[in-house]
PyMOL Python script that loads the backbone (N, CA, C, O; Angstrom):
from pymol import cmd

cmd.read_pdbstr("""\
ATOM      1  N   MET A   1      46.286  49.318 206.877  1.00  0.00           N
ATOM      2  CA  MET A   1      47.684  49.034 206.808  1.00  0.00           C
ATOM      3  C   MET A   1      48.350  49.845 205.753  1.00  0.00           C
ATOM      4  O   MET A   1      47.899  49.755 204.611  1.00  0.00           O
ATOM      5  N   THR A   2      49.364  50.626 205.987  1.00  0.00           N
ATOM      6  CA  THR A   2      50.182  51.293 204.876  1.00  0.00           C
ATOM      7  C   THR A   2      51.513  50.462 204.728  1.00  0.00           C
ATOM      8  O   THR A   2      52.108  50.122 205.751  1.00  0.00           O
ATOM      9  N   LEU A   3      51.934  50.169 203.642  1.00  0.00           N
ATOM     10  CA  LEU A   3      53.199  49.597 203.180  1.00  0.00           C
ATOM     11  C   LEU A   3      54.048  50.628 202.597  1.00  0.00           C
ATOM     12  O   LEU A   3      53.668  51.492 201.807  1.00  0.00           O
ATOM     13  N   PHE A   4      55.280  50.461 203.070  1.00  0.00           N
ATOM     14  CA  PHE A   4      56.323  51.527 202.541  1.00  0.00           C
ATOM     15  C   PHE A   4      57.450  50.492 201.860  1.00  0.00           C
ATOM     16  O   PHE A   4      57.674  49.342 202.239  1.00  0.00           O
ATOM     17  N   SER A   5      58.019  51.109 200.896  1.00  0.00           N
ATOM     18  CA  SER A   5      59.333  50.262 200.344  1.00  0.00           C
ATOM     19  C   SER A   5      60.412  51.290 200.717  1.00  0.00           C
ATOM     20  O   SER A   5      60.399  52.476 200.387  1.00  0.00           O
ATOM     21  N   VAL A   6      61.456  50.595 201.538  1.00  0.00           N
ATOM     22  CA  VAL A   6      62.480  51.339 202.028  1.00  0.00           C
ATOM     23  C   VAL A   6      63.783  50.683 201.507  1.00  0.00           C
ATOM     24  O   VAL A   6      64.016  49.478 201.598  1.00  0.00           O
ATOM     25  N   GLY A   7      64.597  51.590 200.957  1.00  0.00           N
ATOM     26  CA  GLY A   7      65.848  50.932 200.360  1.00  0.00           C
ATOM     27  C   GLY A   7      66.974  51.281 201.637  1.00  0.00           C
ATOM     28  O   GLY A   7      66.737  52.063 202.558  1.00  0.00           O
ATOM     29  N   TYR A   8      68.074  50.610 201.478  1.00  0.00           N
ATOM     30  CA  TYR A   8      69.062  50.778 202.534  1.00  0.00           C
ATOM     31  C   TYR A   8      70.486  51.115 202.044  1.00  0.00           C
ATOM     32  O   TYR A   8      71.341  51.538 202.822  1.00  0.00           O
ATOM     33  N   ALA A   9      70.720  50.909 200.693  1.00  0.00           N
ATOM     34  CA  ALA A   9      72.091  51.041 200.112  1.00  0.00           C
ATOM     35  C   ALA A   9      72.781  52.313 200.317  1.00  0.00           C
ATOM     36  O   ALA A   9      74.001  52.309 200.483  1.00  0.00           O
ATOM     37  N   THR A  10      72.139  53.356 200.322  1.00  0.00           N
ATOM     38  CA  THR A  10      72.657  54.740 200.677  1.00  0.00           C
ATOM     39  C   THR A  10      72.650  55.104 201.911  1.00  0.00           C
ATOM     40  O   THR A  10      73.122  56.206 202.193  1.00  0.00           O
ATOM     41  N   LYS A  11      72.157  54.328 202.846  1.00  0.00           N
ATOM     42  CA  LYS A  11      71.936  54.874 204.287  1.00  0.00           C
ATOM     43  C   LYS A  11      72.812  54.146 205.160  1.00  0.00           C
ATOM     44  O   LYS A  11      73.087  52.985 204.856  1.00  0.00           O
ATOM     45  N   THR A  12      73.338  54.710 206.304  1.00  0.00           N
ATOM     46  CA  THR A  12      73.806  54.241 207.477  1.00  0.00           C
ATOM     47  C   THR A  12      72.686  53.372 208.046  1.00  0.00           C
ATOM     48  O   THR A  12      71.521  53.367 207.648  1.00  0.00           O
ATOM     49  N   LEU A  13      73.238  52.587 209.103  1.00  0.00           N
ATOM     50  CA  LEU A  13      72.249  51.765 209.775  1.00  0.00           C
ATOM     51  C   LEU A  13      71.414  52.890 210.753  1.00  0.00           C
ATOM     52  O   LEU A  13      70.220  52.791 211.037  1.00  0.00           O
ATOM     53  N   GLU A  14      72.251  53.892 211.162  1.00  0.00           N
ATOM     54  CA  GLU A  14      71.539  54.900 212.067  1.00  0.00           C
ATOM     55  C   GLU A  14      70.337  55.633 211.335  1.00  0.00           C
ATOM     56  O   GLU A  14      69.225  55.786 211.842  1.00  0.00           O
ATOM     57  N   GLU A  15      70.717  56.066 210.067  1.00  0.00           N
ATOM     58  CA  GLU A  15      69.856  56.762 209.165  1.00  0.00           C
ATOM     59  C   GLU A  15      68.549  55.864 208.922  1.00  0.00           C
ATOM     60  O   GLU A  15      67.395  56.281 209.024  1.00  0.00           O
ATOM     61  N   PHE A  16      68.918  54.606 208.596  1.00  0.00           N
ATOM     62  CA  PHE A  16      67.796  53.652 208.419  1.00  0.00           C
ATOM     63  C   PHE A  16      66.845  53.421 209.521  1.00  0.00           C
ATOM     64  O   PHE A  16      65.636  53.339 209.309  1.00  0.00           O
ATOM     65  N   LEU A  17      67.339  53.320 210.627  1.00  0.00           N
ATOM     66  CA  LEU A  17      66.443  53.250 211.845  1.00  0.00           C
ATOM     67  C   LEU A  17      65.857  54.623 212.078  1.00  0.00           C
ATOM     68  O   LEU A  17      64.682  54.683 212.441  1.00  0.00           O
ATOM     69  N   LYS A  18      66.494  55.637 211.922  1.00  0.00           N
ATOM     70  CA  LYS A  18      65.669  56.848 212.169  1.00  0.00           C
ATOM     71  C   LYS A  18      64.643  57.193 211.094  1.00  0.00           C
ATOM     72  O   LYS A  18      63.647  57.848 211.400  1.00  0.00           O
ATOM     73  N   GLN A  19      64.863  56.754 209.784  1.00  0.00           N
ATOM     74  CA  GLN A  19      63.649  56.760 208.743  1.00  0.00           C
ATOM     75  C   GLN A  19      62.571  55.893 209.317  1.00  0.00           C
ATOM     76  O   GLN A  19      61.435  56.369 209.331  1.00  0.00           O
ATOM     77  N   LEU A  20      62.777  54.603 209.825  1.00  0.00           N
ATOM     78  CA  LEU A  20      61.701  53.680 210.040  1.00  0.00           C
ATOM     79  C   LEU A  20      60.890  54.331 211.209  1.00  0.00           C
ATOM     80  O   LEU A  20      59.667  54.194 211.224  1.00  0.00           O
ATOM     81  N   GLY A  21      61.592  55.101 212.281  1.00  0.00           N
ATOM     82  CA  GLY A  21      61.038  55.720 213.387  1.00  0.00           C
ATOM     83  C   GLY A  21      60.105  56.928 212.974  1.00  0.00           C
ATOM     84  O   GLY A  21      59.071  57.198 213.584  1.00  0.00           O
ATOM     85  N   HIS A  22      60.551  57.593 211.930  1.00  0.00           N
ATOM     86  CA  HIS A  22      59.977  58.866 211.364  1.00  0.00           C
ATOM     87  C   HIS A  22      58.502  58.482 210.852  1.00  0.00           C
ATOM     88  O   HIS A  22      57.504  59.180 211.032  1.00  0.00           O
ATOM     89  N   TYR A  23      58.543  57.213 210.163  1.00  0.00           N
ATOM     90  CA  TYR A  23      57.326  56.820 209.441  1.00  0.00           C
ATOM     91  C   TYR A  23      56.435  55.925 210.311  1.00  0.00           C
ATOM     92  O   TYR A  23      55.382  55.423 209.921  1.00  0.00           O
ATOM     93  N   ASN A  24      57.018  55.765 211.645  1.00  0.00           N
ATOM     94  CA  ASN A  24      56.241  54.668 212.533  1.00  0.00           C
ATOM     95  C   ASN A  24      56.188  53.408 212.094  1.00  0.00           C
ATOM     96  O   ASN A  24      55.219  52.692 212.348  1.00  0.00           O
ATOM     97  N   ILE A  25      57.320  52.957 211.321  1.00  0.00           N
ATOM     98  CA  ILE A  25      57.482  51.591 210.750  1.00  0.00           C
ATOM     99  C   ILE A  25      57.968  50.599 211.960  1.00  0.00           C
ATOM    100  O   ILE A  25      58.970  50.843 212.632  1.00  0.00           O
ATOM    101  N   ASP A  26      57.211  49.556 212.137  1.00  0.00           N
ATOM    102  CA  ASP A  26      57.674  48.769 213.397  1.00  0.00           C
ATOM    103  C   ASP A  26      57.810  47.146 213.005  1.00  0.00           C
ATOM    104  O   ASP A  26      58.152  46.266 213.795  1.00  0.00           O
ATOM    105  N   VAL A  27      57.495  46.979 211.729  1.00  0.00           N
ATOM    106  CA  VAL A  27      57.803  45.683 211.140  1.00  0.00           C
ATOM    107  C   VAL A  27      58.357  45.811 209.760  1.00  0.00           C
ATOM    108  O   VAL A  27      57.824  46.546 208.928  1.00  0.00           O
ATOM    109  N   ILE A  28      59.534  45.027 209.486  1.00  0.00           N
ATOM    110  CA  ILE A  28      60.206  44.835 208.326  1.00  0.00           C
ATOM    111  C   ILE A  28      59.936  43.689 207.483  1.00  0.00           C
ATOM    112  O   ILE A  28      60.127  42.593 208.010  1.00  0.00           O
ATOM    113  N   ALA A  29      59.528  43.713 206.271  1.00  0.00           N
ATOM    114  CA  ALA A  29      59.307  42.597 205.556  1.00  0.00           C
ATOM    115  C   ALA A  29      60.563  42.420 204.601  1.00  0.00           C
ATOM    116  O   ALA A  29      60.651  43.132 203.601  1.00  0.00           O
ATOM    117  N   ASN A  30      61.504  41.506 204.893  1.00  0.00           N
ATOM    118  CA  ASN A  30      62.570  41.467 204.041  1.00  0.00           C
ATOM    119  C   ASN A  30      62.424  40.540 202.889  1.00  0.00           C
ATOM    120  O   ASN A  30      62.410  39.320 203.048  1.00  0.00           O
ATOM    121  N   VAL A  31      62.310  41.145 201.665  1.00  0.00           N
ATOM    122  CA  VAL A  31      62.218  40.340 200.476  1.00  0.00           C
ATOM    123  C   VAL A  31      63.290  39.971 199.700  1.00  0.00           C
ATOM    124  O   VAL A  31      63.119  39.509 198.572  1.00  0.00           O
ATOM    125  N   MET A  32      64.515  40.146 200.246  1.00  0.00           N
ATOM    126  CA  MET A  32      65.849  39.637 199.469  1.00  0.00           C
ATOM    127  C   MET A  32      65.620  38.123 199.325  1.00  0.00           C
ATOM    128  O   MET A  32      64.985  37.504 200.178  1.00  0.00           O
ATOM    129  N   SER A  33      66.112  37.573 198.306  1.00  0.00           N
ATOM    130  CA  SER A  33      66.200  36.196 197.931  1.00  0.00           C
ATOM    131  C   SER A  33      67.150  35.527 199.027  1.00  0.00           C
ATOM    132  O   SER A  33      66.908  34.524 199.698  1.00  0.00           O
ATOM    133  N   VAL A  34      68.307  36.343 199.041  1.00  0.00           N
ATOM    134  CA  VAL A  34      69.362  35.941 199.933  1.00  0.00           C
ATOM    135  C   VAL A  34      69.526  36.879 200.898  1.00  0.00           C
ATOM    136  O   VAL A  34      69.991  37.928 200.452  1.00  0.00           O
ATOM    137  N   PRO A  35      69.272  36.870 202.258  1.00  0.00           N
ATOM    138  CA  PRO A  35      69.263  37.964 203.080  1.00  0.00           C
ATOM    139  C   PRO A  35      70.593  38.300 203.556  1.00  0.00           C
ATOM    140  O   PRO A  35      70.811  38.281 204.767  1.00  0.00           O
ATOM    141  N   TYR A  36      71.595  38.637 202.645  1.00  0.00           N
ATOM    142  CA  TYR A  36      72.936  38.927 202.973  1.00  0.00           C
ATOM    143  C   TYR A  36      73.278  39.944 202.133  1.00  0.00           C
ATOM    144  O   TYR A  36      72.680  40.077 201.065  1.00  0.00           O
ATOM    145  N   SER A  37      74.246  40.757 202.498  1.00  0.00           N
ATOM    146  CA  SER A  37      74.739  41.739 201.697  1.00  0.00           C
ATOM    147  C   SER A  37      76.367  41.796 201.890  1.00  0.00           C
ATOM    148  O   SER A  37      76.839  42.051 202.999  1.00  0.00           O
ATOM    149  N   SER A  38      77.086  41.579 200.905  1.00  0.00           N
ATOM    150  CA  SER A  38      78.613  41.697 201.045  1.00  0.00           C
ATOM    151  C   SER A  38      78.942  43.123 201.222  1.00  0.00           C
ATOM    152  O   SER A  38      79.826  43.429 202.023  1.00  0.00           O
ATOM    153  N   ALA A  39      78.401  43.898 200.642  1.00  0.00           N
ATOM    154  CA  ALA A  39      78.588  45.447 200.600  1.00  0.00           C
ATOM    155  C   ALA A  39      78.186  45.980 201.950  1.00  0.00           C
ATOM    156  O   ALA A  39      78.917  46.818 202.479  1.00  0.00           O
ATOM    157  N   HIS A  40      77.041  45.553 202.582  1.00  0.00           N
ATOM    158  CA  HIS A  40      76.401  46.254 203.590  1.00  0.00           C
ATOM    159  C   HIS A  40      76.135  45.247 204.756  1.00  0.00           C
ATOM    160  O   HIS A  40      75.025  44.788 205.025  1.00  0.00           O
ATOM    161  N   HIS A  41      77.237  44.980 205.377  1.00  0.00           N
ATOM    162  CA  HIS A  41      77.294  43.920 206.510  1.00  0.00           C
ATOM    163  C   HIS A  41      76.121  44.091 207.589  1.00  0.00           C
ATOM    164  O   HIS A  41      75.464  43.144 208.022  1.00  0.00           O
ATOM    165  N   ASP A  42      75.958  45.349 207.942  1.00  0.00           N
ATOM    166  CA  ASP A  42      74.762  45.507 208.987  1.00  0.00           C
ATOM    167  C   ASP A  42      73.511  45.182 208.463  1.00  0.00           C
ATOM    168  O   ASP A  42      72.538  45.217 209.215  1.00  0.00           O
ATOM    169  N   TYR A  43      73.367  44.834 207.145  1.00  0.00           N
ATOM    170  CA  TYR A  43      71.913  44.548 206.749  1.00  0.00           C
ATOM    171  C   TYR A  43      71.955  43.239 206.416  1.00  0.00           C
ATOM    172  O   TYR A  43      71.041  42.905 205.663  1.00  0.00           O
ATOM    173  N   ALA A  44      72.840  42.240 206.779  1.00  0.00           N
ATOM    174  CA  ALA A  44      72.822  40.869 206.542  1.00  0.00           C
ATOM    175  C   ALA A  44      71.760  40.336 207.582  1.00  0.00           C
ATOM    176  O   ALA A  44      71.414  40.928 208.603  1.00  0.00           O
ATOM    177  N   GLY A  45      71.278  39.030 207.108  1.00  0.00           N
ATOM    178  CA  GLY A  45      70.311  38.388 208.098  1.00  0.00           C
ATOM    179  C   GLY A  45      70.381  38.478 209.577  1.00  0.00           C
ATOM    180  O   GLY A  45      69.532  39.142 210.173  1.00  0.00           O
ATOM    181  N   GLU A  46      71.317  37.869 210.208  1.00  0.00           N
ATOM    182  CA  GLU A  46      71.437  37.773 211.551  1.00  0.00           C
ATOM    183  C   GLU A  46      71.765  39.205 212.265  1.00  0.00           C
ATOM    184  O   GLU A  46      71.033  39.621 213.163  1.00  0.00           O
ATOM    185  N   PRO A  47      72.786  39.859 211.863  1.00  0.00           N
ATOM    186  CA  PRO A  47      73.075  41.152 212.397  1.00  0.00           C
ATOM    187  C   PRO A  47      71.886  42.096 212.222  1.00  0.00           C
ATOM    188  O   PRO A  47      71.575  42.821 213.167  1.00  0.00           O
ATOM    189  N   LEU A  48      71.233  42.134 211.132  1.00  0.00           N
ATOM    190  CA  LEU A  48      69.987  43.076 211.063  1.00  0.00           C
ATOM    191  C   LEU A  48      68.919  42.520 212.085  1.00  0.00           C
ATOM    192  O   LEU A  48      68.353  43.310 212.840  1.00  0.00           O
ATOM    193  N   GLN A  49      68.664  41.296 212.114  1.00  0.00           N
ATOM    194  CA  GLN A  49      67.684  40.791 213.041  1.00  0.00           C
ATOM    195  C   GLN A  49      67.866  41.038 214.414  1.00  0.00           C
ATOM    196  O   GLN A  49      66.867  41.247 215.102  1.00  0.00           O
ATOM    197  N   ARG A  50      69.237  41.048 215.030  1.00  0.00           N
ATOM    198  CA  ARG A  50      69.561  41.594 216.276  1.00  0.00           C
ATOM    199  C   ARG A  50      69.365  43.029 216.442  1.00  0.00           C
ATOM    200  O   ARG A  50      68.807  43.431 217.462  1.00  0.00           O
ATOM    201  N   ILE A  51      69.756  43.825 215.568  1.00  0.00           N
ATOM    202  CA  ILE A  51      69.568  45.228 215.639  1.00  0.00           C
ATOM    203  C   ILE A  51      68.219  45.624 215.724  1.00  0.00           C
ATOM    204  O   ILE A  51      67.806  46.386 216.599  1.00  0.00           O
ATOM    205  N   LEU A  52      67.454  45.081 214.756  1.00  0.00           N
ATOM    206  CA  LEU A  52      65.880  45.414 214.880  1.00  0.00           C
ATOM    207  C   LEU A  52      65.263  45.001 216.058  1.00  0.00           C
ATOM    208  O   LEU A  52      64.362  45.686 216.542  1.00  0.00           O
ATOM    209  N   LYS A  53      65.670  43.875 216.625  1.00  0.00           N
ATOM    210  CA  LYS A  53      65.009  43.532 217.893  1.00  0.00           C
ATOM    211  C   LYS A  53      65.366  44.335 218.911  1.00  0.00           C
ATOM    212  O   LYS A  53      64.550  44.611 219.791  1.00  0.00           O
ATOM    213  N   SER A  54      66.642  44.817 218.923  1.00  0.00           N
ATOM    214  CA  SER A  54      66.920  45.577 219.958  1.00  0.00           C
ATOM    215  C   SER A  54      66.474  46.989 220.016  1.00  0.00           C
ATOM    216  O   SER A  54      66.595  47.743 220.982  1.00  0.00           O
ATOM    217  N   ASN A  55      65.944  47.255 218.866  1.00  0.00           N
ATOM    218  CA  ASN A  55      65.174  48.525 218.555  1.00  0.00           C
ATOM    219  C   ASN A  55      63.683  48.412 218.608  1.00  0.00           C
ATOM    220  O   ASN A  55      62.919  49.300 218.231  1.00  0.00           O
ATOM    221  N   GLU A  56      63.281  47.125 219.159  1.00  0.00           N
ATOM    222  CA  GLU A  56      61.725  46.878 219.296  1.00  0.00           C
ATOM    223  C   GLU A  56      61.059  46.843 217.741  1.00  0.00           C
ATOM    224  O   GLU A  56      59.910  47.249 217.569  1.00  0.00           O
ATOM    225  N   LEU A  57      61.773  46.392 216.765  1.00  0.00           N
ATOM    226  CA  LEU A  57      61.118  46.247 215.460  1.00  0.00           C
ATOM    227  C   LEU A  57      61.215  44.784 215.087  1.00  0.00           C
ATOM    228  O   LEU A  57      62.168  44.069 215.396  1.00  0.00           O
ATOM    229  N   GLN A  58      60.116  44.378 214.374  1.00  0.00           N
ATOM    230  CA  GLN A  58      60.105  42.942 213.921  1.00  0.00           C
ATOM    231  C   GLN A  58      60.730  42.905 212.408  1.00  0.00           C
ATOM    232  O   GLN A  58      60.633  43.778 211.545  1.00  0.00           O
ATOM    233  N   ASN A  59      61.371  41.698 212.338  1.00  0.00           N
ATOM    234  CA  ASN A  59      61.822  41.348 210.887  1.00  0.00           C
ATOM    235  C   ASN A  59      61.095  39.987 210.367  1.00  0.00           C
ATOM    236  O   ASN A  59      61.117  38.922 210.984  1.00  0.00           O
ATOM    237  N   VAL A  60      60.527  40.183 209.276  1.00  0.00           N
ATOM    238  CA  VAL A  60      59.908  39.043 208.772  1.00  0.00           C
ATOM    239  C   VAL A  60      60.426  38.787 207.373  1.00  0.00           C
ATOM    240  O   VAL A  60      60.207  39.549 206.432  1.00  0.00           O
ATOM    241  N   TYR A  61      61.224  37.514 207.284  1.00  0.00           N
ATOM    242  CA  TYR A  61      61.813  37.161 206.123  1.00  0.00           C
ATOM    243  C   TYR A  61      60.719  36.535 205.038  1.00  0.00           C
ATOM    244  O   TYR A  61      60.080  35.532 205.358  1.00  0.00           O
ATOM    245  N   LEU A  62      60.541  37.120 203.837  1.00  0.00           N
ATOM    246  CA  LEU A  62      59.723  36.790 202.729  1.00  0.00           C
ATOM    247  C   LEU A  62      60.475  36.399 201.549  1.00  0.00           C
ATOM    248  O   LEU A  62      59.897  36.140 200.493  1.00  0.00           O
ATOM    249  N   GLY A  63      61.680  36.347 201.675  1.00  0.00           N
ATOM    250  CA  GLY A  63      62.628  36.059 200.408  1.00  0.00           C
ATOM    251  C   GLY A  63      62.213  34.927 199.668  1.00  0.00           C
ATOM    252  O   GLY A  63      62.267  35.027 198.443  1.00  0.00           O
ATOM    253  N   LYS A  64      61.777  33.789 200.206  1.00  0.00           N
ATOM    254  CA  LYS A  64      61.319  32.545 199.587  1.00  0.00           C
ATOM    255  C   LYS A  64      60.131  32.750 198.740  1.00  0.00           C
ATOM    256  O   LYS A  64      60.000  32.265 197.616  1.00  0.00           O
ATOM    257  N   GLU A  65      59.228  33.536 199.375  1.00  0.00           N
ATOM    258  CA  GLU A  65      57.890  33.886 198.587  1.00  0.00           C
ATOM    259  C   GLU A  65      58.076  34.944 197.593  1.00  0.00           C
ATOM    260  O   GLU A  65      57.415  34.906 196.555  1.00  0.00           O
ATOM    261  N   THR A  66      58.953  35.930 197.823  1.00  0.00           N
ATOM    262  CA  THR A  66      58.988  37.174 196.794  1.00  0.00           C
ATOM    263  C   THR A  66      60.166  37.414 196.258  1.00  0.00           C
ATOM    264  O   THR A  66      60.257  38.323 195.433  1.00  0.00           O
ATOM    265  N   GLY A  67      61.216  36.705 196.592  1.00  0.00           N
ATOM    266  CA  GLY A  67      62.552  37.117 196.030  1.00  0.00           C
ATOM    267  C   GLY A  67      62.707  36.673 194.666  1.00  0.00           C
ATOM    268  O   GLY A  67      61.928  35.845 194.192  1.00  0.00           O
ATOM    269  N   ASN A  68      63.701  37.188 193.974  1.00  0.00           N
ATOM    270  CA  ASN A  68      63.642  36.982 192.465  1.00  0.00           C
ATOM    271  C   ASN A  68      64.992  36.327 192.099  1.00  0.00           C
ATOM    272  O   ASN A  68      65.419  36.534 190.963  1.00  0.00           O
ATOM    273  N   LEU A  69      65.758  35.499 193.011  1.00  0.00           N
ATOM    274  CA  LEU A  69      66.831  34.803 192.700  1.00  0.00           C
ATOM    275  C   LEU A  69      66.615  33.713 191.741  1.00  0.00           C
ATOM    276  O   LEU A  69      65.751  32.871 191.987  1.00  0.00           O
ATOM    277  N   LEU A  70      67.389  33.644 190.567  1.00  0.00           N
ATOM    278  CA  LEU A  70      67.203  32.682 189.602  1.00  0.00           C
ATOM    279  C   LEU A  70      68.196  31.561 189.650  1.00  0.00           C
ATOM    280  O   LEU A  70      69.408  31.755 189.562  1.00  0.00           O
ATOM    281  N   ILE A  71      67.681  30.464 189.782  1.00  0.00           N
ATOM    282  CA  ILE A  71      68.767  29.198 189.934  1.00  0.00           C
ATOM    283  C   ILE A  71      68.613  28.196 188.711  1.00  0.00           C
ATOM    284  O   ILE A  71      69.326  27.195 188.638  1.00  0.00           O
TER     285      ILE A  71
END
""", "prot")
cmd.dss("prot")
cmd.show_as("cartoon", "prot")
cmd.util.cbc("prot")
cmd.orient("prot")
């Protein structure tokens, strides 16, 4: 298994999906403590889940296990 770290802040959703395809990535492990972005709405939890599913990609939320939100 090969792991990639893929950022999204500077990419459109189309660019992000194209990059995933280029590297044959088919499972996303979302490690954000809170899976929402006020600046990048397409990358928020539910919208991202729908978009990935419609592109036959899996999204696994691991923020509770790996996120760094300090409370």
